[in-house]
C-alpha positions as CSV (number, residue, x, y, z in Angstrom):
1,M,25.3,70.7,44.5
2,N,26.6,67.4,44.9
3,V,23.1,66.2,43.6
4,L,24.2,68.0,39.9
5,E,26.8,65.7,40.0
6,T,25.8,62.9,40.9
7,A,23.2,63.2,38.2
8,C,26.0,64.4,35.6
9,R,27.7,61.1,36.6
10,R,24.6,59.0,36.4
11,A,23.6,59.7,33.0
12,I,27.0,59.3,32.0
13,A,27.3,55.9,33.0
14,Y,24.5,55.4,31.3
15,R,25.4,56.4,27.9
16,L,28.5,54.5,28.2
17,S,26.9,51.3,29.2
18,I,24.2,51.4,26.2
19,G,26.4,48.7,24.2
20,N,26.0,46.2,26.8
21,R,22.2,46.6,26.8
22,K,19.1,45.0,25.5
23,V,17.5,47.8,22.7
24,R,14.0,46.9,24.5
25,P,13.2,48.4,28.3
26,E,14.1,45.3,31.0
27,R,10.7,46.1,32.7
28,S,7.5,46.5,31.3
29,Y,5.1,49.5,32.2
30,A,2.9,47.4,34.4
31,Q,6.2,46.5,36.4
32,M,7.6,50.3,36.5
33,R,4.1,51.2,38.1
34,L,5.1,49.0,41.0
35,D,7.9,50.0,40.9
36,F,7.3,53.5,41.3
37,A,4.1,53.2,43.3
38,E,4.4,54.3,46.9
39,P,2.3,57.3,49.1
40,L,2.9,60.6,48.5
41,P,5.6,61.1,51.5
42,E,5.5,63.5,54.9
43,N,8.8,64.3,55.0
44,G,11.3,65.1,51.9
45,S,14.2,63.0,51.7
46,P,18.0,64.1,50.8
47,D,18.5,65.0,47.3
48,E,21.4,63.2,46.3
49,A,19.2,59.7,47.2
50,V,15.8,61.2,45.6
51,I,18.2,61.5,42.2
52,K,20.2,57.8,43.1
53,Q,16.7,56.0,43.5
54,L,15.2,57.6,40.4
55,A,18.4,56.4,38.2
56,D,18.4,52.9,39.9
57,L,14.5,52.1,39.3
58,G,14.1,54.6,36.2
59,E,16.8,53.1,34.1
60,A,15.3,49.3,33.6
61,G,11.7,50.9,32.2
62,L,13.9,53.1,29.5
63,M,14.0,52.5,25.8
64,Q,17.4,52.5,24.6
65,V,16.3,55.3,21.5
66,V,20.3,56.0,21.4
67,H,21.1,52.6,20.9
68,P,22.4,51.9,17.2
69,G,20.5,48.8,17.2
70,F,17.4,51.3,17.8
71,F,15.1,51.3,14.3
72,G,11.8,51.1,15.7
73,W,10.4,54.8,14.7
74,V,11.9,58.2,13.6
75,M,13.6,59.2,16.7
76,G,17.3,60.7,16.8
77,A,19.7,59.8,19.2
78,S,20.0,62.9,20.9
79,S,23.8,63.7,20.5
80,P,26.4,64.1,23.0
81,V,26.9,67.9,22.3
82,S,23.1,69.1,22.2
83,V,22.4,66.5,25.6
84,A,25.0,68.5,27.1
85,A,23.3,72.1,26.3
86,D,20.3,71.0,27.0
87,W,21.5,70.5,30.9
88,L,22.6,74.0,30.6
89,V,19.0,74.6,29.3
90,S,18.0,73.1,32.6
91,A,20.9,74.6,35.2
92,W,20.4,78.1,33.4
93,G,16.4,78.4,34.1
94,Q,15.3,81.0,31.9
95,N,12.2,81.4,30.0
96,A,12.8,82.3,26.5
97,A,9.6,84.1,25.9
98,M,11.0,87.1,25.6
99,H,14.2,89.4,25.2
100,H,13.8,90.9,29.0
101,S,13.3,87.6,30.6
102,S,16.7,86.2,28.5
103,P,18.8,88.1,26.0
104,T,21.1,84.8,25.8
105,A,18.0,82.9,25.0
106,A,16.6,85.1,22.5
107,A,20.0,85.9,20.9
108,V,20.9,82.1,20.3
109,E,17.2,81.2,19.3
110,E,17.7,83.9,17.0
111,T,21.0,82.7,15.2
112,A,19.6,79.1,15.0
113,A,16.4,80.3,13.3
114,G,19.0,81.9,10.7
115,W,20.9,78.6,10.4
116,L,17.7,76.6,9.9
117,T,16.6,78.3,7.3
118,E,20.0,78.6,5.2
119,I,20.6,74.7,5.9
120,L,16.7,73.7,4.6
121,D,17.7,76.4,1.7
122,L,13.9,77.7,2.8
123,P,13.0,82.0,2.3
124,R,15.8,83.9,4.4
125,E,12.8,86.1,5.4
126,S,11.0,83.4,7.0
127,A,9.8,83.4,10.7
128,V,11.0,80.3,12.4
129,G,8.7,79.2,16.2
130,F,11.0,77.0,18.3
131,V,8.1,73.9,20.1
132,S,7.9,70.7,21.2
133,G,7.5,68.4,18.2
134,G,5.9,68.3,14.6
135,T,2.3,68.0,16.2
136,L,2.7,71.7,17.8
137,A,4.5,72.9,14.8
138,S,1.6,72.2,12.7
139,F,-0.2,73.5,14.9
140,T,1.6,76.6,14.8
141,A,2.1,77.0,11.3
142,L,-1.2,75.7,10.3
143,A,-2.9,78.3,12.6
144,A,-1.1,81.3,10.4
145,A,-2.2,79.9,7.5
146,R,-6.1,79.7,9.1
147,G,-5.7,83.6,10.1
148,E,-4.1,84.7,7.2
149,L,-6.6,82.8,4.7
150,L,-9.4,84.4,6.4
151,R,-7.9,87.8,6.3
152,R,-7.3,87.8,2.6
153,I,-11.7,87.5,2.6
154,G,-11.9,90.0,5.5
155,W,-12.1,87.7,8.5
156,D,-10.5,88.5,11.7
157,C,-10.2,84.8,13.0
158,E,-8.1,86.5,15.9
159,A,-11.0,88.7,17.1
160,F,-14.2,86.9,16.0
161,G,-13.0,83.1,16.4
162,L,-14.4,80.9,13.6
163,F,-18.3,81.4,14.6
164,G,-20.2,82.6,11.3
165,A,-16.6,82.4,9.7
166,P,-15.9,81.5,5.8
167,P,-15.1,77.9,5.4
168,I,-11.5,77.3,4.5
169,H,-11.2,73.4,2.8
170,V,-8.4,71.8,3.3
171,F,-6.8,69.0,1.4
172,V,-4.4,66.2,2.5
173,G,-3.2,63.0,1.4
174,E,-4.5,59.8,2.2
175,D,-1.2,58.6,3.6
176,V,-1.2,62.2,5.9
177,H,0.5,61.8,8.7
178,T,-2.0,61.8,12.0
179,S,0.3,64.4,13.7
180,V,-1.0,66.7,10.9
181,L,-4.5,65.3,11.0
182,S,-4.5,66.0,15.7
183,S,-3.1,69.5,14.4
184,L,-6.3,70.1,12.5
185,R,-8.5,69.0,14.9
186,Y,-7.2,71.1,17.8
187,L,-7.7,74.0,14.9
188,G,-11.4,73.2,14.6
189,F,-11.0,71.7,11.3
190,G,-12.8,68.6,11.6
191,A,-11.4,65.3,10.5
192,Q,-14.9,64.5,8.1
193,R,-14.3,67.7,6.5
194,L,-11.2,67.2,5.1
195,I,-11.1,66.5,1.5
196,R,-8.5,63.2,1.3
197,V,-6.2,63.6,-1.9
198,E,-5.4,60.5,-4.1
199,T,-2.0,58.7,-3.2
200,D,0.2,56.4,-5.3
201,D,1.7,53.3,-4.3
202,Q,4.9,55.3,-2.6
203,G,2.3,57.5,-0.6
204,R,2.8,60.7,-2.7
205,M,-0.1,62.8,-3.2
206,R,-1.3,62.5,-7.2
207,G,-1.3,66.1,-8.1
208,E,-4.1,65.8,-10.8
209,D,-6.6,64.4,-8.1
210,L,-5.7,67.2,-6.2
211,A,-6.2,69.8,-9.1
212,R,-9.4,68.1,-9.4
213,S,-10.7,68.4,-5.8
214,C,-9.7,71.9,-5.5
215,A,-11.5,73.0,-8.9
216,S,-14.7,70.8,-7.0
217,V,-14.9,73.5,-4.4
218,C,-15.1,77.6,-3.7
219,G,-13.7,79.6,-0.8
220,Q,-10.5,79.8,0.9
221,K,-8.3,76.7,0.5
222,L,-5.4,75.0,2.8
223,I,-3.1,72.0,0.9
224,I,-1.1,70.2,3.2
225,A,2.2,67.9,1.1
226,Q,4.6,65.5,2.6
227,A,8.3,65.5,2.8
228,G,9.1,62.2,3.7
229,Q,6.5,59.8,3.8
230,I,6.4,57.9,7.3
231,N,6.5,54.1,6.2
232,T,8.5,55.1,2.8
233,G,10.2,58.1,2.9
234,A,8.6,59.3,-0.3
235,F,8.7,63.1,-1.1
236,D,4.7,64.7,-2.9
237,P,5.5,66.6,-6.2
238,F,6.3,69.9,-4.5
239,L,6.6,71.4,-7.9
240,Q,3.4,70.3,-9.4
241,L,1.7,71.5,-6.2
242,A,3.2,74.4,-5.4
243,E,1.6,75.0,-9.4
244,I,-1.8,74.3,-8.6
245,A,-1.7,76.3,-5.1
246,R,-0.8,79.1,-6.8
247,E,-3.4,79.0,-9.2
248,V,-6.1,78.2,-6.7
249,G,-4.9,80.6,-4.7
250,A,-4.3,78.0,-1.5
251,W,-1.7,78.1,1.4
252,L,0.7,75.1,0.8
253,H,2.5,74.2,4.3
254,V,4.5,71.0,4.3
255,D,4.9,68.4,6.9
256,G,8.8,67.4,6.4
257,A,9.2,66.3,10.2
258,F,12.3,64.4,9.5
259,G,12.2,64.3,5.3
260,L,12.8,68.3,4.9
261,W,16.5,67.3,5.6
262,A,17.0,65.8,2.7
263,R,17.3,69.5,1.3
264,A,20.6,70.0,3.0
265,D,22.2,66.7,0.7
266,P,22.8,67.8,-2.7
267,Q,22.3,64.2,-3.7
268,L,19.4,64.1,-2.1
269,R,17.9,67.4,-2.8
270,A,16.3,67.0,-6.2
271,M,13.3,64.9,-4.4
272,T,12.4,68.0,-2.8
273,E,12.6,70.8,-5.5
274,G,9.8,73.0,-5.6
275,V,9.4,72.6,-1.3
276,E,10.7,76.2,-1.1
277,M,8.1,77.5,-2.6
278,A,5.2,76.6,0.0
279,D,3.8,79.2,2.5
280,S,5.2,77.0,5.8
281,W,6.7,74.1,6.7
282,V,7.6,72.0,9.6
283,V,10.5,70.1,10.9
284,D,12.2,68.3,13.9
285,G,15.1,68.8,15.6
286,H,14.5,65.9,17.4
287,K,14.7,63.5,14.6
288,W,17.8,63.8,11.9
289,L,19.3,66.8,13.8
290,Q,19.7,64.3,17.2
291,V,18.5,67.0,19.4
292,P,17.2,65.9,22.9
293,F,13.3,65.7,22.8
294,D,11.2,68.5,22.8
295,S,12.4,70.3,19.7
296,G,10.4,70.9,16.8
297,Y,10.5,74.3,14.0
298,A,7.2,76.1,12.7
299,I,8.4,78.0,9.9
300,V,6.6,80.2,7.6
301,R,7.2,82.2,4.9
302,D,5.0,85.3,6.2
303,A,6.0,86.6,9.2
304,A,4.0,88.7,9.8
305,A,0.8,85.9,9.6
306,L,2.7,83.8,12.4
307,Q,2.9,86.8,14.6
308,S,-0.9,87.6,14.3
309,S,-2.0,83.9,15.2
310,M,0.6,83.3,18.1
311,A,1.6,86.7,19.8
312,T,1.0,87.2,23.7
313,R,0.6,90.7,24.7
314,A,-0.2,91.8,28.2
315,S,0.5,95.4,30.3
316,Y,2.5,93.0,32.8
317,L,4.8,92.6,29.9
318,P,7.8,94.1,28.5
319,T,7.1,96.2,25.4
320,Q,8.6,94.5,22.6
321,D,10.0,95.8,19.8
322,M,8.7,94.3,16.6
323,N,11.7,95.2,14.6
324,D,13.3,92.4,16.4
325,R,12.2,88.9,16.6
326,V,10.5,87.7,19.8
327,P,10.2,84.6,20.7
328,S,6.5,84.6,22.2
329,Y,4.9,86.1,19.2
330,L,6.3,82.9,17.3
331,V,4.7,80.1,19.5
332,P,2.0,79.2,21.5
333,E,4.0,79.3,25.0
334,L,4.4,82.6,26.6
335,S,6.9,80.3,29.5
336,R,8.9,77.9,27.9
337,R,12.0,76.7,28.2
338,A,15.5,77.6,26.1
339,R,14.7,75.6,23.2
340,G,17.1,76.8,20.6
341,L,20.1,76.5,23.0
342,P,20.5,72.7,21.9
343,T,19.6,73.7,18.3
344,W,22.5,75.7,18.1
345,A,24.9,73.6,19.8
346,A,24.0,70.6,17.2
347,L,24.3,73.0,14.4
348,K,27.5,74.5,15.9
349,S,29.1,71.4,16.7
350,L,27.9,69.0,13.1
351,G,28.3,72.0,10.5
352,R,26.6,72.0,7.4
353,A,29.4,69.1,6.1
354,G,28.8,67.6,9.2
355,V,24.6,67.0,9.0
356,V,25.2,66.3,5.2
357,R,27.3,63.2,6.1
358,M,25.0,62.1,8.7
359,V,21.9,62.5,6.6
360,R,23.7,60.7,3.3
361,R,25.4,58.2,5.6
362,H,22.0,57.0,7.6
363,C,20.2,57.3,4.0
364,D,23.3,54.9,2.2
365,L,23.0,52.3,5.2
366,A,19.3,52.0,4.7
367,R,19.0,50.9,0.9
368,Q,22.6,48.4,1.9
369,I,19.8,46.7,4.3
370,A,17.2,46.9,1.8
371,H,19.6,45.7,-0.7
372,D,20.7,42.4,2.3
373,L,17.0,41.4,2.8
374,G,15.4,41.9,-0.5
375,S,16.7,38.7,-1.6
376,V,15.9,36.7,1.0
377,A,13.3,34.2,-0.1
378,G,10.0,35.1,1.7
379,I,10.9,38.6,2.7
380,R,9.6,41.9,0.5
381,V,10.7,45.2,0.7
382,M,7.4,47.2,0.4
383,N,9.0,50.5,-0.8
384,D,11.6,52.3,-3.0
385,V,14.4,52.9,-0.1
386,V,14.6,56.9,-1.5
387,L,15.5,57.8,1.6
388,N,15.8,56.0,5.5
389,Q,12.6,53.7,6.2
390,I,12.5,50.8,5.0
391,I,9.1,47.9,5.0
392,L,8.9,44.7,5.0
393,R,6.4,42.5,4.4
394,F,6.4,38.5,5.4
395,G,5.5,35.5,3.6
396,E,4.6,34.2,0.2
397,D,2.1,36.1,-2.4
398,S,0.1,32.1,-2.1
399,D,0.0,33.4,2.1
400,S,-3.1,34.6,2.8
401,V,-3.1,38.0,4.2
402,E,-3.8,37.0,7.8
403,A,-1.2,35.1,7.4
404,R,1.4,37.2,6.8
405,K,0.4,39.8,9.4
406,S,1.2,36.7,11.7
407,L,4.2,36.0,10.3
408,A,5.9,39.7,10.6
409,T,3.8,40.3,14.2
410,A,5.9,36.9,14.9
411,V,8.9,37.7,13.1
412,I,8.8,41.8,15.0
413,D,8.2,40.2,18.6
414,L,11.0,37.7,18.6
415,L,13.5,40.6,17.8
416,V,12.2,42.8,20.2
417,D,11.9,40.5,23.1
418,E,15.7,39.2,21.9
419,G,16.6,43.2,22.3
420,Q,19.8,43.4,19.9
421,I,17.2,45.6,17.8
422,Y,14.6,47.5,17.8
423,V,11.9,47.4,15.3
424,G,7.9,48.2,15.0
425,G,5.2,47.1,12.9
426,A,2.7,49.5,10.7
427,L,-0.6,48.8,8.2
428,W,0.6,49.6,5.0
429,R,-1.9,49.0,2.0
430,G,-3.2,46.6,3.1
431,E,-0.8,44.4,4.5
432,W,1.0,44.3,8.2
433,V,4.7,45.3,8.1
434,M,7.8,45.2,9.4
435,R,9.6,49.3,9.9
436,I,13.4,50.1,10.1
437,S,14.1,53.5,10.4
438,V,17.9,54.0,10.1
439,I,18.2,57.4,12.3
440,S,20.1,57.0,15.3
441,A,22.8,58.9,15.0
442,D,25.9,56.6,15.4
443,I,24.6,53.6,13.4
444,T,27.6,52.4,11.6
445,E,27.6,49.7,8.2
446,K,28.6,47.1,10.7
447,D,25.1,47.9,12.9
448,A,23.2,48.0,9.9
449,K,25.1,44.3,8.8
450,A,24.3,43.4,12.2
451,A,20.9,44.0,11.7
452,S,19.9,42.5,8.5
453,Q,21.5,39.6,9.8
454,A,19.2,39.4,13.1
455,I,16.2,39.5,10.8
456,V,17.3,37.0,8.6
457,S,17.8,34.8,11.7
458,A,14.4,35.5,13.0
459,W,12.6,35.3,9.8
460,A,14.5,31.7,9.5
461,R,13.3,30.9,12.6
462,I,9.7,31.9,12.3
463,S,9.4,30.5,9.1
464,A,11.0,27.2,9.7
465,S,8.8,26.7,12.7
466,L,5.3,26.7,10.9
467,S,3.4,23.3,9.4
468,E,1.3,23.9,5.7
469,D,-1.3,24.1,8.0
470,E,-0.6,26.8,9.7
471,R,0.7,28.8,6.9
472,S,-2.9,27.6,5.2
473,T,-5.3,28.4,8.4
474,G,-3.8,31.8,9.1
475,L,-1.6,30.7,12.1
476,S,-4.4,31.5,14.3
477,G,-3.0,29.5,17.3
478,R,0.0,32.3,17.5
């Protein structure tokens, strides 16, 4: 078993070295392809040598997501306790499909599911499926919605599929997340058939336009709302949307991949008022809960609807007691790892108070960064910083949109290259902006100040390097 000890030592050494590394990968994808390119070996190598080679080569191509200077996307930092639990998951080698295949996995997952509905304050009767992330969570919950909406009008989707089925009208905000669009596509809802609802300047769905859109069509309706818009962090008006859904008999689904964790904090909870009135929700563990990747939750109020859409049965599988929670009846996979264990470990370690402290601290730090940068000439904060997301525009109103895009790109590229922090870009309301996501578990006020200073310094150098001609012509040479 020396190979396990070798892997453990290398993993620990890597985590201890994070502060001394640039946040970006040292080597590019093209370079890593060359590093790993070799013919399939005819004969094997010693196990320890394999792990040593993997670590020696692989570390150079790693993005330091667990670094306190990582702000690029909404990704958690894989807390040590959840990583340790994940190691046990791999070492135990359990299939979490059934009670018989792993009583431990089934029992831990059931407890973790209860903890999730409690800390998020969602209906306690809801079923929770442990899946790989937000896309599959939406797929799972929306499959339950599709089946239930069709059953209400006498069509058995699970038996007869969608050939000849009555239509379901799907309503999404103009700023819906791409993972939801993917899930809808996988379920047979074509992108061109979705009904887009107007949103405000923060990406919040306009209830009045949703009501008009619902009134314009007949048939079953599925409404998809957001808790935490990916760029602005904004929340849809759930009370209003829930009332509309009730009036038209719609299924209301909420994409809350990271924003739903705001319900845990009494200071932030007001933004989520009414979200508990929905029929299904999506939230990730590998974001704010800091669980390693491959952790998402599909939460559905009507457990029977979820089971009808997901249950896998075969003669060779043990009979399942439907009075108990059956893991494989709640997710698309039959064979899967025991994903519930790292979630259990993270919640056990943090407790309710720990989750609240972390979420609140990250939101406070986001406001601090926005405050520090908002007073700098040429930098504009483009969103109301209500959660942990900040978007920045670079340049003056007198600059062209194309010039401002070039400025933002130049600042982002400089920051990424220098490696003190990592940030990304996105298109928002026609402007190319810098996105800052404050969600790494260990980020402190000092780290937030360092990030602000790095951005101000990069902007000063980029801005100072431009001539008037470059600004007026849109920085075409950059």
